[in-house]
CHARMM-style PDB file with segment names, atoms N, HN, CA, C and O in Angstrom:
ATOM      1  N   MET     1     -18.193 -39.124  12.541  1.00  0.00      PROA
ATOM      2  CA  MET     1     -18.774 -38.546  13.741  1.00  0.00      PROA
ATOM      3  C   MET     1     -19.022 -37.053  13.530  1.00  0.00      PROA
ATOM      4  O   MET     1     -18.364 -36.416  12.707  1.00  0.00      PROA
ATOM      5  N   SER     2     -19.937 -36.528  14.250  1.00  0.00      PROA
ATOM      6  HN  SER     2     -20.471 -37.046  14.919  1.00  0.00      PROA
ATOM      7  CA  SER     2     -20.306 -35.126  14.059  1.00  0.00      PROA
ATOM      8  C   SER     2     -19.587 -34.171  15.006  1.00  0.00      PROA
ATOM      9  O   SER     2     -19.822 -32.963  14.950  1.00  0.00      PROA
ATOM     10  N   CYS     3     -18.746 -34.666  15.842  1.00  0.00      PROA
ATOM     11  HN  CYS     3     -18.555 -35.646  15.888  1.00  0.00      PROA
ATOM     12  CA  CYS     3     -18.093 -33.800  16.825  1.00  0.00      PROA
ATOM     13  C   CYS     3     -17.214 -32.727  16.185  1.00  0.00      PROA
ATOM     14  O   CYS     3     -17.194 -31.586  16.646  1.00  0.00      PROA
ATOM     15  N   CYS     4     -16.502 -33.081  15.149  1.00  0.00      PROA
ATOM     16  HN  CYS     4     -16.519 -34.008  14.775  1.00  0.00      PROA
ATOM     17  CA  CYS     4     -15.563 -32.145  14.539  1.00  0.00      PROA
ATOM     18  C   CYS     4     -16.253 -31.090  13.686  1.00  0.00      PROA
ATOM     19  O   CYS     4     -15.841 -29.930  13.683  1.00  0.00      PROA
ATOM     20  N   GLY     5     -17.290 -31.477  12.969  1.00  0.00      PROA
ATOM     21  HN  GLY     5     -17.625 -32.419  12.972  1.00  0.00      PROA
ATOM     22  CA  GLY     5     -18.004 -30.545  12.109  1.00  0.00      PROA
ATOM     23  C   GLY     5     -18.663 -29.435  12.889  1.00  0.00      PROA
ATOM     24  O   GLY     5     -18.599 -28.277  12.477  1.00  0.00      PROA
ATOM     25  N   SER     6     -19.293 -29.747  13.998  1.00  0.00      PROA
ATOM     26  HN  SER     6     -19.345 -30.688  14.333  1.00  0.00      PROA
ATOM     27  CA  SER     6     -19.980 -28.721  14.783  1.00  0.00      PROA
ATOM     28  C   SER     6     -18.982 -27.776  15.439  1.00  0.00      PROA
ATOM     29  O   SER     6     -19.286 -26.601  15.641  1.00  0.00      PROA
ATOM     30  N   SER     7     -17.813 -28.266  15.769  1.00  0.00      PROA
ATOM     31  HN  SER     7     -17.566 -29.221  15.605  1.00  0.00      PROA
ATOM     32  CA  SER     7     -16.784 -27.425  16.371  1.00  0.00      PROA
ATOM     33  C   SER     7     -16.343 -26.338  15.406  1.00  0.00      PROA
ATOM     34  O   SER     7     -16.221 -25.176  15.795  1.00  0.00      PROA
ATOM     35  N   ASN     8     -16.103 -26.701  14.155  1.00  0.00      PROA
ATOM     36  HN  ASN     8     -16.203 -27.644  13.839  1.00  0.00      PROA
ATOM     37  CA  ASN     8     -15.703 -25.715  13.154  1.00  0.00      PROA
ATOM     38  C   ASN     8     -16.799 -24.700  12.911  1.00  0.00      PROA
ATOM     39  O   ASN     8     -16.513 -23.517  12.728  1.00  0.00      PROA
ATOM     40  N   LYS     9     -18.038 -25.133  12.906  1.00  0.00      PROA
ATOM     41  HN  LYS     9     -18.271 -26.094  13.055  1.00  0.00      PROA
ATOM     42  CA  LYS     9     -19.160 -24.231  12.683  1.00  0.00      PROA
ATOM     43  C   LYS     9     -19.215 -23.181  13.787  1.00  0.00      PROA
ATOM     44  O   LYS     9     -19.425 -22.000  13.509  1.00  0.00      PROA
ATOM     45  N   ASN    10     -19.031 -23.596  15.022  1.00  0.00      PROA
ATOM     46  HN  ASN    10     -18.861 -24.556  15.248  1.00  0.00      PROA
ATOM     47  CA  ASN    10     -19.055 -22.652  16.143  1.00  0.00      PROA
ATOM     48  C   ASN    10     -17.908 -21.654  16.058  1.00  0.00      PROA
ATOM     49  O   ASN    10     -18.087 -20.480  16.384  1.00  0.00      PROA
ATOM     50  N   LYS    11     -16.742 -22.098  15.630  1.00  0.00      PROA
ATOM     51  HN  LYS    11     -16.596 -23.051  15.366  1.00  0.00      PROA
ATOM     52  CA  LYS    11     -15.600 -21.195  15.492  1.00  0.00      PROA
ATOM     53  C   LYS    11     -15.887 -20.130  14.441  1.00  0.00      PROA
ATOM     54  O   LYS    11     -15.570 -18.957  14.644  1.00  0.00      PROA
ATOM     55  N   ASN    12     -16.487 -20.531  13.313  1.00  0.00      PROA
ATOM     56  HN  ASN    12     -16.744 -21.483  13.148  1.00  0.00      PROA
ATOM     57  CA  ASN    12     -16.820 -19.578  12.261  1.00  0.00      PROA
ATOM     58  C   ASN    12     -17.877 -18.597  12.723  1.00  0.00      PROA
ATOM     59  O   ASN    12     -17.803 -17.417  12.380  1.00  0.00      PROA
ATOM     60  N   GLN    13     -18.846 -19.040  13.482  1.00  0.00      PROA
ATOM     61  HN  GLN    13     -18.906 -19.999  13.760  1.00  0.00      PROA
ATOM     62  CA  GLN    13     -19.883 -18.150  13.997  1.00  0.00      PROA
ATOM     63  C   GLN    13     -19.284 -17.147  14.963  1.00  0.00      PROA
ATOM     64  O   GLN    13     -19.657 -15.974  14.940  1.00  0.00      PROA
ATOM     65  N   ASN    14     -18.365 -17.581  15.810  1.00  0.00      PROA
ATOM     66  HN  ASN    14     -18.062 -18.533  15.828  1.00  0.00      PROA
ATOM     67  CA  ASN    14     -17.717 -16.663  16.755  1.00  0.00      PROA
ATOM     68  C   ASN    14     -16.906 -15.617  16.017  1.00  0.00      PROA
ATOM     69  O   ASN    14     -16.916 -14.449  16.405  1.00  0.00      PROA
ATOM     70  N   LYS    15     -16.206 -16.003  14.968  1.00  0.00      PROA
ATOM     71  HN  LYS    15     -16.198 -16.952  14.653  1.00  0.00      PROA
ATOM     72  CA  LYS    15     -15.398 -15.084  14.180  1.00  0.00      PROA
ATOM     73  C   LYS    15     -16.299 -14.037  13.528  1.00  0.00      PROA
ATOM     74  O   LYS    15     -15.964 -12.852  13.510  1.00  0.00      PROA
ATOM     75  N   SER    16     -17.439 -14.471  12.992  1.00  0.00      PROA
ATOM     76  HN  SER    16     -17.711 -15.433  13.006  1.00  0.00      PROA
ATOM     77  CA  SER    16     -18.368 -13.553  12.336  1.00  0.00      PROA
ATOM     78  C   SER    16     -18.957 -12.575  13.330  1.00  0.00      PROA
ATOM     79  O   SER    16     -19.066 -11.385  13.032  1.00  0.00      PROA
ATOM     80  N   SER    17     -19.333 -13.041  14.486  1.00  0.00      PROA
ATOM     81  HN  SER    17     -19.244 -14.007  14.728  1.00  0.00      PROA
ATOM     82  CA  SER    17     -19.973 -12.162  15.460  1.00  0.00      PROA
ATOM     83  C   SER    17     -18.990 -11.133  16.015  1.00  0.00      PROA
ATOM     84  O   SER    17     -19.397 -10.028  16.374  1.00  0.00      PROA
ATOM     85  N   LYS    18     -17.726 -11.470  16.091  1.00  0.00      PROA
ATOM     86  HN  LYS    18     -17.395 -12.367  15.800  1.00  0.00      PROA
ATOM     87  CA  LYS    18     -16.728 -10.513  16.559  1.00  0.00      PROA
ATOM     88  C   LYS    18     -16.542  -9.378  15.555  1.00  0.00      PROA
ATOM     89  O   LYS    18     -16.259  -8.248  15.951  1.00  0.00      PROA
ATOM     90  N   ASN    19     -16.696  -9.663  14.267  1.00  0.00      PROA
ATOM     91  HN  ASN    19     -16.925 -10.582  13.946  1.00  0.00      PROA
ATOM     92  CA  ASN    19     -16.494  -8.669  13.224  1.00  0.00      PROA
ATOM     93  C   ASN    19     -17.670  -7.728  13.053  1.00  0.00      PROA
ATOM     94  O   ASN    19     -17.563  -6.757  12.304  1.00  0.00      PROA
ATOM     95  N   LEU    20     -18.787  -7.978  13.716  1.00  0.00      PROA
ATOM     96  HN  LEU    20     -18.874  -8.767  14.324  1.00  0.00      PROA
ATOM     97  CA  LEU    20     -19.969  -7.140  13.549  1.00  0.00      PROA
ATOM     98  C   LEU    20     -19.736  -5.710  14.025  1.00  0.00      PROA
ATOM     99  O   LEU    20     -20.348  -4.784  13.494  1.00  0.00      PROA
ATOM    100  N   ASN    21     -18.886  -5.513  14.991  1.00  0.00      PROA
ATOM    101  HN  ASN    21     -18.389  -6.266  15.422  1.00  0.00      PROA
ATOM    102  CA  ASN    21     -18.640  -4.181  15.538  1.00  0.00      PROA
ATOM    103  C   ASN    21     -17.513  -3.437  14.835  1.00  0.00      PROA
ATOM    104  O   ASN    21     -17.171  -2.320  15.221  1.00  0.00      PROA
ATOM    105  N   LEU    22     -16.939  -4.045  13.811  1.00  0.00      PROA
ATOM    106  HN  LEU    22     -17.217  -4.952  13.497  1.00  0.00      PROA
ATOM    107  CA  LEU    22     -15.829  -3.438  13.092  1.00  0.00      PROA
ATOM    108  C   LEU    22     -16.324  -2.723  11.841  1.00  0.00      PROA
ATOM    109  O   LEU    22     -17.319  -3.120  11.233  1.00  0.00      PROA
ATOM    110  N   THR    23     -15.615  -1.662  11.467  1.00  0.00      PROA
ATOM    111  HN  THR    23     -14.808  -1.339  11.960  1.00  0.00      PROA
ATOM    112  CA  THR    23     -15.914  -0.992  10.205  1.00  0.00      PROA
ATOM    113  C   THR    23     -15.478  -1.899   9.062  1.00  0.00      PROA
ATOM    114  O   THR    23     -14.709  -2.835   9.278  1.00  0.00      PROA
ATOM    115  N   PRO    24     -15.958  -1.636   7.848  1.00  0.00      PROA
ATOM    116  CA  PRO    24     -15.522  -2.464   6.714  1.00  0.00      PROA
ATOM    117  C   PRO    24     -14.003  -2.477   6.530  1.00  0.00      PROA
ATOM    118  O   PRO    24     -13.428  -3.516   6.203  1.00  0.00      PROA
ATOM    119  N   ILE    25     -13.355  -1.337   6.738  1.00  0.00      PROA
ATOM    120  HN  ILE    25     -13.822  -0.493   7.003  1.00  0.00      PROA
ATOM    121  CA  ILE    25     -11.887  -1.293   6.607  1.00  0.00      PROA
ATOM    122  C   ILE    25     -11.233  -2.148   7.690  1.00  0.00      PROA
ATOM    123  O   ILE    25     -10.265  -2.859   7.417  1.00  0.00      PROA
ATOM    124  N   GLU    26     -11.744  -2.087   8.896  1.00  0.00      PROA
ATOM    125  HN  GLU    26     -12.530  -1.510   9.118  1.00  0.00      PROA
ATOM    126  CA  GLU    26     -11.195  -2.898   9.981  1.00  0.00      PROA
ATOM    127  C   GLU    26     -11.394  -4.386   9.700  1.00  0.00      PROA
ATOM    128  O   GLU    26     -10.507  -5.197   9.967  1.00  0.00      PROA
ATOM    129  N   GLN    27     -12.553  -4.737   9.163  1.00  0.00      PROA
ATOM    130  HN  GLN    27     -13.273  -4.078   8.947  1.00  0.00      PROA
ATOM    131  CA  GLN    27     -12.808  -6.132   8.804  1.00  0.00      PROA
ATOM    132  C   GLN    27     -11.833  -6.590   7.730  1.00  0.00      PROA
ATOM    133  O   GLN    27     -11.348  -7.721   7.752  1.00  0.00      PROA
ATOM    134  N   LEU    28     -11.556  -5.702   6.797  1.00  0.00      PROA
ATOM    135  HN  LEU    28     -11.950  -4.783   6.779  1.00  0.00      PROA
ATOM    136  CA  LEU    28     -10.607  -6.001   5.734  1.00  0.00      PROA
ATOM    137  C   LEU    28      -9.213  -6.254   6.305  1.00  0.00      PROA
ATOM    138  O   LEU    28      -8.520  -7.180   5.885  1.00  0.00      PROA
ATOM    139  N   LYS    29      -8.813  -5.426   7.260  1.00  0.00      PROA
ATOM    140  HN  LYS    29      -9.376  -4.673   7.601  1.00  0.00      PROA
ATOM    141  CA  LYS    29      -7.506  -5.593   7.906  1.00  0.00      PROA
ATOM    142  C   LYS    29      -7.419  -6.929   8.623  1.00  0.00      PROA
ATOM    143  O   LYS    29      -6.382  -7.591   8.591  1.00  0.00      PROA
ATOM    144  N   VAL    30      -8.512  -7.327   9.273  1.00  0.00      PROA
ATOM    145  HN  VAL    30      -9.355  -6.789   9.299  1.00  0.00      PROA
ATOM    146  CA  VAL    30      -8.544  -8.616   9.966  1.00  0.00      PROA
ATOM    147  C   VAL    30      -8.380  -9.748   8.973  1.00  0.00      PROA
ATOM    148  O   VAL    30      -7.619 -10.684   9.217  1.00  0.00      PROA
ATOM    149  N   ARG    31      -9.091  -9.672   7.848  1.00  0.00      PROA
ATOM    150  HN  ARG    31      -9.709  -8.912   7.650  1.00  0.00      PROA
ATOM    151  CA  ARG    31      -8.988 -10.711   6.822  1.00  0.00      PROA
ATOM    152  C   ARG    31      -7.565 -10.809   6.285  1.00  0.00      PROA
ATOM    153  O   ARG    31      -7.074 -11.909   6.033  1.00  0.00      PROA
ATOM    154  N   LEU    32      -6.904  -9.679   6.109  1.00  0.00      PROA
ATOM    155  HN  LEU    32      -7.303  -8.786   6.314  1.00  0.00      PROA
ATOM    156  CA  LEU    32      -5.514  -9.675   5.654  1.00  0.00      PROA
ATOM    157  C   LEU    32      -4.611 -10.318   6.703  1.00  0.00      PROA
ATOM    158  O   LEU    32      -3.774 -11.161   6.379  1.00  0.00      PROA
ATOM    159  N   ALA    33      -4.784  -9.923   7.940  1.00  0.00      PROA
ATOM    160  HN  ALA    33      -5.464  -9.238   8.203  1.00  0.00      PROA
ATOM    161  CA  ALA    33      -3.959 -10.456   9.023  1.00  0.00      PROA
ATOM    162  C   ALA    33      -4.153 -11.960   9.198  1.00  0.00      PROA
ATOM    163  O   ALA    33      -3.213 -12.669   9.557  1.00  0.00      PROA
ATOM    164  N   GLN    34      -5.351 -12.440   8.949  1.00  0.00      PROA
ATOM    165  HN  GLN    34      -6.114 -11.863   8.658  1.00  0.00      PROA
ATOM    166  CA  GLN    34      -5.622 -13.872   9.091  1.00  0.00      PROA
ATOM    167  C   GLN    34      -5.166 -14.670   7.877  1.00  0.00      PROA
ATOM    168  O   GLN    34      -5.185 -15.901   7.893  1.00  0.00      PROA
ATOM    169  N   GLY    35      -4.758 -13.968   6.831  1.00  0.00      PROA
ATOM    170  HN  GLY    35      -4.743 -12.968   6.818  1.00  0.00      PROA
ATOM    171  CA  GLY    35      -4.306 -14.647   5.629  1.00  0.00      PROA
ATOM    172  C   GLY    35      -5.438 -15.053   4.699  1.00  0.00      PROA
ATOM    173  O   GLY    35      -5.237 -15.849   3.782  1.00  0.00      PROA
ATOM    174  N   ASP    36      -6.634 -14.506   4.935  1.00  0.00      PROA
ATOM    175  HN  ASP    36      -6.797 -13.859   5.680  1.00  0.00      PROA
ATOM    176  CA  ASP    36      -7.787 -14.839   4.092  1.00  0.00      PROA
ATOM    177  C   ASP    36      -7.693 -14.189   2.715  1.00  0.00      PROA
ATOM    178  O   ASP    36      -8.227 -14.721   1.741  1.00  0.00      PROA
ATOM    179  N   ILE    37      -7.017 -13.042   2.628  1.00  0.00      PROA
ATOM    180  HN  ILE    37      -6.584 -12.611   3.419  1.00  0.00      PROA
ATOM    181  CA  ILE    37      -6.868 -12.329   1.362  1.00  0.00      PROA
ATOM    182  C   ILE    37      -5.411 -11.920   1.186  1.00  0.00      PROA
ATOM    183  O   ILE    37      -4.654 -11.840   2.153  1.00  0.00      PROA
ATOM    184  N   SER    38      -5.035 -11.663  -0.051  1.00  0.00      PROA
ATOM    185  HN  SER    38      -5.650 -11.728  -0.837  1.00  0.00      PROA
ATOM    186  CA  SER    38      -3.664 -11.229  -0.350  1.00  0.00      PROA
ATOM    187  C   SER    38      -3.554  -9.713  -0.168  1.00  0.00      PROA
ATOM    188  O   SER    38      -4.563  -9.018  -0.048  1.00  0.00      PROA
ATOM    189  N   ILE    39      -2.334  -9.217  -0.151  1.00  0.00      PROA
ATOM    190  HN  ILE    39      -1.514  -9.781  -0.249  1.00  0.00      PROA
ATOM    191  CA  ILE    39      -2.113  -7.772  -0.031  1.00  0.00      PROA
ATOM    192  C   ILE    39      -2.713  -7.042  -1.232  1.00  0.00      PROA
ATOM    193  O   ILE    39      -3.218  -5.927  -1.103  1.00  0.00      PROA
ATOM    194  N   GLU    40      -2.653  -7.681  -2.397  1.00  0.00      PROA
ATOM    195  HN  GLU    40      -2.243  -8.587  -2.502  1.00  0.00      PROA
ATOM    196  CA  GLU    40      -3.234  -7.071  -3.591  1.00  0.00      PROA
ATOM    197  C   GLU    40      -4.749  -6.922  -3.444  1.00  0.00      PROA
ATOM    198  O   GLU    40      -5.314  -5.878  -3.768  1.00  0.00      PROA
ATOM    199  N   GLU    41      -5.394  -7.978  -2.952  1.00  0.00      PROA
ATOM    200  HN  GLU    41      -4.935  -8.827  -2.689  1.00  0.00      PROA
ATOM    201  CA  GLU    41      -6.847  -7.924  -2.729  1.00  0.00      PROA
ATOM    202  C   GLU    41      -7.179  -6.867  -1.683  1.00  0.00      PROA
ATOM    203  O   GLU    41      -8.156  -6.129  -1.816  1.00  0.00      PROA
ATOM    204  N   TYR    42      -6.355  -6.804  -0.640  1.00  0.00      PROA
ATOM    205  HN  TYR    42      -5.562  -7.404  -0.532  1.00  0.00      PROA
ATOM    206  CA  TYR    42      -6.561  -5.813   0.421  1.00  0.00      PROA
ATOM    207  C   TYR    42      -6.506  -4.398  -0.152  1.00  0.00      PROA
ATOM    208  O   TYR    42      -7.407  -3.593   0.080  1.00  0.00      PROA
ATOM    209  N   LEU    43      -5.450  -4.104  -0.893  1.00  0.00      PROA
ATOM    210  HN  LEU    43      -4.718  -4.758  -1.081  1.00  0.00      PROA
ATOM    211  CA  LEU    43      -5.274  -2.741  -1.425  1.00  0.00      PROA
ATOM    212  C   LEU    43      -6.381  -2.368  -2.406  1.00  0.00      PROA
ATOM    213  O   LEU    43      -6.874  -1.241  -2.386  1.00  0.00      PROA
ATOM    214  N   LYS    44      -6.772  -3.310  -3.264  1.00  0.00      PROA
ATOM    215  HN  LYS    44      -6.372  -4.226  -3.280  1.00  0.00      PROA
ATOM    216  CA  LYS    44      -7.829  -3.050  -4.238  1.00  0.00      PROA
ATOM    217  C   LYS    44      -9.150  -2.774  -3.523  1.00  0.00      PROA
ATOM    218  O   LYS    44      -9.831  -1.795  -3.829  1.00  0.00      PROA
ATOM    219  N   THR    45      -9.509  -3.628  -2.579  1.00  0.00      PROA
ATOM    220  HN  THR    45      -8.956  -4.423  -2.330  1.00  0.00      PROA
ATOM    221  CA  THR    45     -10.773  -3.479  -1.872  1.00  0.00      PROA
ATOM    222  C   THR    45     -10.766  -2.229  -0.994  1.00  0.00      PROA
ATOM    223  O   THR    45     -11.781  -1.540  -0.883  1.00  0.00      PROA
ATOM    224  N   LYS    46      -9.630  -1.937  -0.373  1.00  0.00      PROA
ATOM    225  HN  LYS    46      -8.806  -2.496  -0.463  1.00  0.00      PROA
ATOM    226  CA  LYS    46      -9.525  -0.749   0.463  1.00  0.00      PROA
ATOM    227  C   LYS    46      -9.759   0.518  -0.367  1.00  0.00      PROA
ATOM    228  O   LYS    46     -10.452   1.436   0.073  1.00  0.00      PROA
ATOM    229  N   SER    47      -9.184   0.560  -1.551  1.00  0.00      PROA
ATOM    230  HN  SER    47      -8.621  -0.186  -1.909  1.00  0.00      PROA
ATOM    231  CA  SER    47      -9.374   1.752  -2.391  1.00  0.00      PROA
ATOM    232  C   SER    47     -10.835   1.892  -2.822  1.00  0.00      PROA
ATOM    233  O   SER    47     -11.345   3.007  -2.930  1.00  0.00      PROA
ATOM    234  N   ILE    48     -11.497   0.784  -3.065  1.00  0.00      PROA
ATOM    235  HN  ILE    48     -11.082  -0.122  -2.978  1.00  0.00      PROA
ATOM    236  CA  ILE    48     -12.917   0.831  -3.421  1.00  0.00      PROA
ATOM    237  C   ILE    48     -13.749   1.323  -2.249  1.00  0.00      PROA
ATOM    238  O   ILE    48     -14.647   2.147  -2.420  1.00  0.00      PROA
ATOM    239  N   LEU    49     -13.452   0.821  -1.066  1.00  0.00      PROA
ATOM    240  HN  LEU    49     -12.723   0.151  -0.927  1.00  0.00      PROA
ATOM    241  CA  LEU    49     -14.215   1.224   0.133  1.00  0.00      PROA
ATOM    242  C   LEU    49     -14.002   2.690   0.496  1.00  0.00      PROA
ATOM    243  O   LEU    49     -14.888   3.313   1.080  1.00  0.00      PROA
ATOM    244  N   GLU    50     -12.862   3.240   0.165  1.00  0.00      PROA
ATOM    245  HN  GLU    50     -12.142   2.733  -0.309  1.00  0.00      PROA
ATOM    246  CA  GLU    50     -12.557   4.630   0.510  1.00  0.00      PROA
ATOM    247  C   GLU    50     -13.154   5.637  -0.467  1.00  0.00      PROA
ATOM    248  O   GLU    50     -13.074   6.843  -0.230  1.00  0.00      PROA
ATOM    249  N   GLN    51     -13.743   5.171  -1.547  1.00  0.00      PROA
ATOM    250  HN  GLN    51     -13.808   4.192  -1.739  1.00  0.00      PROA
ATOM    251  CA  GLN    51     -14.325   6.095  -2.543  1.00  0.00      PROA
ATOM    252  C   GLN    51     -15.608   6.695  -2.021  1.00  0.00      PROA
ATOM    253  OT1 GLN    51     -16.241   7.493  -2.712  1.00  0.00      PROA
TER     254      GLN     51
END
């Protein structure tokens, strides 16, 4: 059935649209908090963004 697939798609779209108003560093913090990236990835990417 297609009920479950469309639900996940809408959740991902909502998550993306909420991040549009955030700076790249803020988006990075959100990804860390959600468990999408490790602390190592966070620190590496943060240092690159701050250059």
